[in-house]
N, C-alpha and C positions, 0 to 999 in steps of 0.2 A: 447299797445306797447309790442313788443316781448321781451322775456328775453334777447336775444342777444343785442337788442338796448338799454335795460336798463343797461346791463353790460358795453357797450361802453360809455354810458353817465356817469356811475360811474367812469370809468377810466379817462375820460376827466376832471371831476370835481376834482378827486384826483390830477391830474397833474397841475391843474390851479395855485395853489400858488407857485409851483416850477418854472413854466414858468414865472410867474411874478417876482419872486425873482432873477432868474438867467438871466433875459433879460439883454443883454449887457455884460455878464460875459465871460471871457476867460476860456476855458476848454481845457486842453492839454491832448490828448489821445495817449498813447503808443500802437500801434497796432502790434500784433504779435501772435505767437502760432497757434492753430487750427483755429482761426478766420481768418487767412490769407490763409488757404488752403481748408477749407470746404466750398463748393459753397453756401450752404444755409446760413451759418454764414456770409459769405462775403456779400451776398446781404442784409441780415438784418443789418449788420454794416453800409453799405452804406446808407440805408434808415434812420437809426438812426441819422447819422451825418447830412444828408440833413435836417431832421425834426428839429434837434437842431438849425441849422442855420436859418431855416424859422421862428422859434418862437423867434429869437432874440439873441440866444447865439452865441458865436464866437469859434467854435471848431477848434483846430489846431492838426493835426495828425502827430506824429512822428513814423516812421515804422522801423522795423528790416527787416530781410530776411535770417536768419541763415540757414534754411532748403533749400532754393533756392540756396544759395551760395554753400552749401555742395553738392547739386545735380550737379551743373555745374562743380565744381572742379572734381568730380568723372568722369563726361562725358569727361572732357579734360585730364584726367589722371594726374592731378596735386595732389600730395600727401598732405594730411592734417595732421598737427602735432599740438598737444596741449601740452602746458607746463604750469604747475601751474593752470590748468583749463581754460587756454585762448588759442585761436587759434593763431599760429605763422603765421603772415601775411607778407610774403616776397613780392617782387615786382610782381611776377606772380600772387599770390593770391590776391594782392591788385587790379590788373587789373580786376580780376573776381568780386571782391567786388563792385568796382565802376560800372561795367557793369550790375550787377544784381540789385544793390540798385537804382542807378540813372536812369537806363534804363528800365529793365524789371518790377521790382516791383513797382517803383514809378508811372510809366505810367499806369500800370494795375490798381492801386488804383485810379488814376485820372479818368481813363475811367469808372471804376465802379461807382464812385460818380457822375460823370456827366450824366451817363445813368440813375441814380436814380433821376435826376432832380437838382443836385447841380451845383455850379460854382467853381470847384476845380482847383487849380494850383499846379503843382509839382515842387519843388525846392530841391536842395541839400544843405548840410551844408556848402559847399564852396561858394555858390552864395551870393554875396554881403558880404562876410566874416561873414555869419550868425553864424557859429560855428567855433571858433578858438580853435585848439587843441595843446596839448603839448605831447611829447613822454612819453609813460608809461613804466617805468622800474621796474617791480615787483621784489620782493626778495623771494627766496625760502630758508628756513632754512634746512640745511643738517642734523643737529643733535644738541644735547644739547651743545656740546663743539665746534661746527664748526661755523665759521663766515657765515652769510647769503650769498647765491650765488646771484649776480646780473644777471638777465635773460634778454637777448635781444630777444624780440618777434616780431621784425620787425616794420611794419607800424601800430602799435597799440597805440592809444593815450587816453588821458582823456581830458574832457572839460576844457579849460583855460578861455574862454570868450565867451559871447553871444552878438551879435550885432543885435538887433531885427528890425532894420529899414525896411528891406524888408518885414517882417511879418506885421509890422504896416501899411505899404502901402497897401498890399494885403487885409488885414482885413478891413481897412478903405474904400476900394473900393467894398466891398461886396463879396470878394472871400474867399474860404476856403483853406488855405495853407496845402500842404502835404510835410513833410520834411523827407529826408532820414538821416540816422544816421551818415554819414561820415562827417569829418571836415578837415579844412585846417591847416597844420602845419606851423610853423614860417618860414621855408625855402622854402615855395611854394609847398611842397609835400603834399600828401593826407594821412590822418590817418583813421583807422577803429576804431569806437567808439561803446560803448554799447548803444543800443537804449534807454534802461531804463535811463541811466545817461543823455543822451541828452534830453530826454523828461523832466526829473526832472530839469535840468538846464534851459531849455526854460521856463518851468512853473514858476520857482522861479524868473527868470529875468523879466517876464511879470507880476509878482504878480497875478498869475492866481487864479480864484476861486477854481479850482479843477485840480488835476493831477490824471488821471485814467489809471491804468496799467492793460491791458488785459493779462491774464495768461491761463494756461491749468489746473487750479485747482480752487476750490470754493473760495479761499482766504486764510487767515491764519487759520490754523486748530489747535485745542487744542489736547492734547494727546489722546483723545477719538474720534477724527475725526470730531468734531463739528466745524462749522465755527464761528470764533470770529468776531463779527460785529463791534461794536464801541469801539475803543481803543484810549487812549491818547498816546502821544510820550513816556512817561515814561513807560506806559503799554507795548508798543512794545519793548522797550529796555530791560525790564525785561524778556520778552519772548525770546529775543536773548541770554541774559545771562544764562537763564535756559536751553537753547538748544532746546526749542520748535520750534524756527525758525532757520532753517539751510538749507544746500544744496542750490538748485536753488531759494528758496524763500528768502534767506538771502539778496542777492544784491537788490532784489525788495523792501524789507522792509527798507533797508538802504537808497535806493533812495527816498522812500516815506518820511522817516524821514528828510533827507536832504532838500527836497522840502518844507516841513512844517516848518522847522527851517528857510528857506530862505524867507518865507512870503506867501506861498501858503496856502489858507484857509483850505483845506482838501485834503487828498490823498485817493484814493480808489484802492484796489486790487481785481479784479473781474474775473469771469470765462468767457473767450471769446468764449467758446463752447456753451454757451446758446444764442439762437437767441434773438435779441433785448435787449441784456444785458445792453447796455448803457442807454436805456430809462427806464428799470426796476430799475437801480441804481439811476438815476438822478431825475426821475419824479414820483416815488412812495414812499409811506410812509415807507414801510418795507425795501426798498433796497434789494440787493441780495449778496453782498460780504462783504469784510472787509474795514471799514472806519478808517483812522487814522487822528486825528486832535487834537489840543490843546484846552483847554476850551474856549479860546477867539476866536476860529476859526469861519468860516462862517457857514451859515445855510446849513444843509445837509439832505439827505433823512432820514425820521423817526422823524423829529422834527416838532412839531406843531407850528402854527402861534401864536404870542403873543396876 
């Protein structure tokens, strides 16, 4: 037997207990960052999701599309404005958001997965009232003695409710749902939502085994740049308090903490730039990114059988 064949056999044997334990498990994946634009990573991601489905897992992908939205806004000469770190989404911008998320990006992902051998179905957060939103009105503090300023950032919302009936139907019929991050407001209008928050809310509502957030970094890093692998919720909160977690990583960690508190067994923050990162994180002993779970959480990469 060749060394390559032996290596393949070792990989399959290492994956076997994870395939067994996660058969039938719901795994919500937030798809974004370089994984959505690098062609090699896109193909690897599609194969990972198809393989997860074929070995009995139920992957549900929630996707963003920030770079694609920004590109189209530029091409249409629609100015982009950010307030308090969030895009102001007026009516014209919301039209572009819906066009990109529900049309271009969602259909591209569905085509990618079906080409890899999957049975993907693309839906929006508005379909069957899957994601119900409420308007987000953030506050910006002007100064120590000033009252906070209420900011109107247009059609930007936060998740109010998840109705998973359409997801349950699709998963039960053997399909793999792909969900864009948009949601429906109470007055029939559309709202733009954070894909991280939508993925976390869907995972919590479904009591998923895992929430996996694809990012453009290796995970949570310590001050020396080392990846922190296994963390409890209290560990993660201490890192936030210490300022180790800040910037763009902060909302992802808060999303992971919210999901774990809501009943998700484990949340993973992993590097979407690494080919086949989903399989490396789910089906290997070492894993590859940051895992957040509470002591009573589910079985995760790196834990041996009893």
